[in-house]
C-alpha positions as CSV (number, residue, x, y, z in Angstrom):
1,M,13.3,1.8,0.8
2,I,16.7,3.1,-0.1
3,V,15.5,3.9,-3.6
4,W,12.5,5.7,-2.2
5,A,14.6,7.8,0.2
6,I,17.1,8.8,-2.5
7,S,14.3,9.6,-4.9
8,L,12.3,11.6,-2.4
9,T,15.4,13.6,-1.3
10,F,16.2,14.4,-4.9
11,L,12.7,15.5,-5.8
12,L,12.2,17.6,-2.6
13,H,15.2,19.7,-3.5
14,F,14.6,19.8,-7.2
15,N,14.0,23.2,-8.9
16,L,10.6,22.7,-10.6
17,G,11.0,25.8,-12.7
18,Q,13.7,24.1,-14.7
19,V,11.6,21.2,-16.1
20,N,8.6,20.5,-18.2
21,F,5.3,19.7,-16.5
22,L,5.4,16.2,-17.9
23,W,8.6,15.4,-16.0
24,I,6.9,16.6,-12.8
25,L,4.0,14.4,-13.5
26,L,6.4,11.5,-14.1
27,G,8.0,12.2,-10.8
28,I,4.7,12.0,-9.0
29,V,3.9,8.7,-10.7
30,W,7.3,7.3,-9.9
31,Q,7.1,8.4,-6.3
32,T,3.6,6.9,-6.0
33,F,5.0,3.5,-7.3
34,L,7.8,3.7,-4.7
35,Y,5.3,4.5,-1.9
36,T,3.3,1.4,-2.9
37,G,6.5,-0.6,-2.7
38,L,7.1,0.7,0.9
39,F,3.6,-0.5,1.9
40,I,4.1,-3.9,0.2
41,T,7.4,-4.4,2.0
42,A,5.7,-3.6,5.3
43,H,2.9,-6.0,4.3
44,D,5.4,-8.8,3.6
45,A,7.1,-8.0,7.0
46,M,3.7,-8.6,8.6
47,H,3.8,-12.1,7.2
48,G,7.4,-12.5,8.4
49,L,8.8,-12.6,4.9
50,V,11.3,-9.7,4.7
51,F,13.9,-11.2,7.1
52,P,12.6,-14.7,8.1
53,R,15.7,-15.6,10.0
54,N,15.3,-12.8,12.5
55,P,11.8,-11.6,13.5
56,K,13.2,-8.6,15.3
57,I,15.0,-7.3,12.1
58,N,11.9,-8.3,10.1
59,N,9.6,-6.3,12.2
60,F,12.0,-3.4,12.4
61,I,12.1,-3.1,8.6
62,G,8.3,-3.4,8.5
63,S,7.9,-0.6,11.1
64,L,10.4,1.6,9.3
65,C,8.6,1.2,6.0
66,I,5.2,1.9,7.4
67,L,6.4,4.9,9.3
68,A,8.0,6.3,6.2
69,Y,4.8,5.6,4.3
70,A,2.5,7.7,6.5
71,L,3.4,7.3,10.2
72,F,1.2,4.2,10.6
73,N,1.5,2.0,13.7
74,Y,3.0,-1.3,12.6
75,K,1.7,-3.4,15.5
76,E,-1.8,-2.2,15.0
77,L,-1.6,-3.0,11.3
78,V,-0.3,-6.5,12.0
79,K,-3.3,-7.1,14.2
80,K,-5.8,-5.8,11.6
81,H,-4.1,-7.7,8.8
82,G,-4.4,-10.9,10.8
83,L,-8.1,-10.3,11.2
84,H,-8.4,-9.7,7.4
85,H,-6.8,-13.1,6.6
86,H,-8.8,-15.0,9.2
87,N,-12.1,-13.3,8.3
88,P,-11.9,-12.1,4.7
89,A,-14.8,-10.1,3.3
90,S,-16.9,-10.4,6.4
91,K,-18.0,-8.2,9.2
92,L,-14.9,-9.1,11.2
93,D,-12.7,-8.0,8.4
94,P,-11.4,-4.4,9.0
95,D,-10.7,-4.0,5.3
96,F,-14.3,-4.9,4.2
97,H,-17.2,-2.4,3.9
98,D,-20.3,-4.6,4.1
99,E,-21.9,-7.5,2.3
100,E,-24.6,-5.5,0.6
101,S,-22.7,-2.6,-1.1
102,N,-19.7,-2.7,-3.5
103,N,-19.7,1.1,-3.9
104,F,-16.1,2.0,-4.5
105,F,-16.1,5.5,-2.8
106,I,-18.0,4.5,0.3
107,W,-15.8,1.4,0.8
108,Y,-12.6,3.5,0.2
109,F,-13.8,6.1,2.8
110,K,-14.5,3.4,5.3
111,F,-11.2,1.7,4.5
112,M,-9.2,4.9,5.1
113,T,-11.0,6.0,8.2
114,S,-10.5,2.6,9.8
115,Y,-6.7,3.0,9.5
116,C,-6.1,6.7,9.9
117,N,-6.6,8.8,13.0
118,W,-6.3,12.4,14.2
119,K,-3.1,11.9,16.0
120,Q,-1.5,10.5,12.9
121,L,-2.8,13.4,10.7
122,I,-1.7,16.0,13.2
123,S,1.8,14.4,13.3
124,L,2.0,14.5,9.5
125,M,0.9,18.1,9.4
126,S,3.5,19.0,12.0
127,L,6.2,17.2,10.0
128,F,5.1,19.0,6.8
129,Y,5.5,22.4,8.4
130,S,8.8,21.4,10.1
131,L,10.2,20.4,6.7
132,N,9.0,23.6,5.2
133,Y,9.9,26.2,7.8
134,V,12.8,24.6,9.6
135,F,14.6,22.8,6.7
136,H,13.4,25.3,4.1
137,I,12.0,22.6,1.7
138,S,9.5,24.1,-0.8
139,A,5.9,23.5,0.1
140,I,5.1,22.9,-3.5
141,N,7.7,20.1,-3.7
142,L,6.4,18.6,-0.5
143,M,2.8,18.6,-1.8
144,L,3.8,17.1,-5.1
145,F,6.3,14.4,-4.0
146,W,5.5,13.8,-0.3
147,V,1.8,14.4,0.2
148,I,0.1,13.4,-3.2
149,P,2.1,10.2,-3.9
150,P,1.0,8.3,-0.7
151,L,-2.6,9.4,-1.2
152,L,-2.5,8.1,-4.8
153,S,-0.8,5.0,-3.5
154,S,-3.6,4.4,-1.0
155,L,-6.0,4.4,-4.0
156,Q,-3.8,2.0,-5.9
157,L,-3.5,-0.4,-3.0
158,F,-7.2,-0.2,-2.2
159,Y,-8.3,-0.7,-5.8
160,F,-6.0,-3.6,-6.7
161,G,-5.4,-5.1,-3.3
162,T,-8.9,-4.9,-1.7
163,F,-11.7,-3.7,-3.9
164,L,-11.1,-5.8,-7.0
165,P,-10.2,-9.0,-5.3
166,H,-12.6,-8.9,-2.4
167,R,-15.8,-7.4,-3.8
168,E,-18.5,-10.1,-4.1
169,P,-18.8,-11.4,-7.7
170,E,-22.3,-11.8,-9.3
171,G,-22.4,-15.5,-8.6
172,G,-21.1,-15.2,-5.1
173,Y,-17.7,-16.1,-3.7
174,T,-16.2,-19.3,-5.0
175,N,-13.5,-20.1,-2.4
176,C,-13.0,-19.9,1.3
177,H,-10.7,-16.9,1.0
178,R,-13.5,-14.9,-0.5
179,A,-10.9,-13.5,-2.9
180,Q,-10.4,-13.6,-6.6
181,T,-7.4,-13.2,-8.9
182,N,-7.2,-10.7,-11.8
183,P,-4.6,-12.5,-13.9
184,L,-2.9,-9.5,-15.6
185,P,0.4,-10.1,-17.5
186,V,3.3,-10.2,-15.1
187,F,4.7,-6.8,-16.2
188,W,1.3,-5.1,-15.6
189,S,0.6,-6.9,-12.4
190,F,3.9,-5.6,-11.1
191,I,3.3,-2.1,-12.3
192,T,-0.3,-1.9,-10.9
193,C,0.3,-3.3,-7.4
194,Y,3.4,-5.5,-7.1
195,H,1.5,-8.6,-8.2
196,F,-1.3,-8.3,-5.6
197,C,-3.8,-8.8,-8.4
198,Y,-3.0,-12.5,-7.8
199,H,-4.9,-12.2,-4.6
200,E,-6.4,-15.6,-4.2
201,E,-2.9,-17.0,-4.3
202,H,-1.8,-14.5,-1.6
203,H,-4.5,-15.7,0.7
204,E,-3.9,-19.4,-0.1
205,Y,-0.1,-19.1,0.2
206,P,0.5,-16.2,2.7
207,H,4.0,-17.5,3.2
208,L,5.0,-16.4,-0.3
209,P,6.6,-13.0,-0.9
210,W,4.9,-10.7,-3.4
211,W,7.3,-11.6,-6.3
212,K,6.4,-15.3,-6.1
213,L,2.6,-14.8,-6.5
214,P,2.6,-15.0,-10.4
215,E,4.5,-18.3,-10.2
216,A,2.0,-19.6,-7.7
217,Y,-0.8,-18.7,-10.1
218,R,0.9,-20.5,-13.0
219,R,1.4,-23.6,-10.9
220,K,-2.3,-23.7,-10.0
221,K,-3.3,-23.4,-13.6
């Protein structure tokens, strides 16, 4: 989270007229990657993995990360994520669309509307205009490095952490977790979504932090 905060502060105050467009694009990609890291940290906190010795500190870190991500309610996410693990890819799973359609866009829309609400969106808009008018941060910088990255990150998290692992394969689900692993090389699994392509392993060993999922896959093999 410290890297995310330092990077965001730098990019929000950066003079965009002094750099090539490719560097701006790189900044967006980098910030998207860090936003995904924020969510993954909050996710691990939901499993009690960030600071196992002290649940209060663990949940505080999780709450802070998910607030920084997009003002989400940590307790509500903990409840929904518990339902996801107990009822994966079923009607009781808040992350699942339905058992008849694997349409990416319909599923993503349902996924986002189940987690976002008007109060949250109004709060984000108010924060945007406060940063712009009160703290005189450029609206363009805010759009490029504060608005766009979490939206791209949500697509990244959904595609690699929900859609690919939980859509029903042609032959039907093959395990009780109704999840499948996409065994990318370790470097690419980290870049794409912090190893969450090893999703069957995550459901089978929810006590493992994200960086241990490739090792769990190797041991199974």
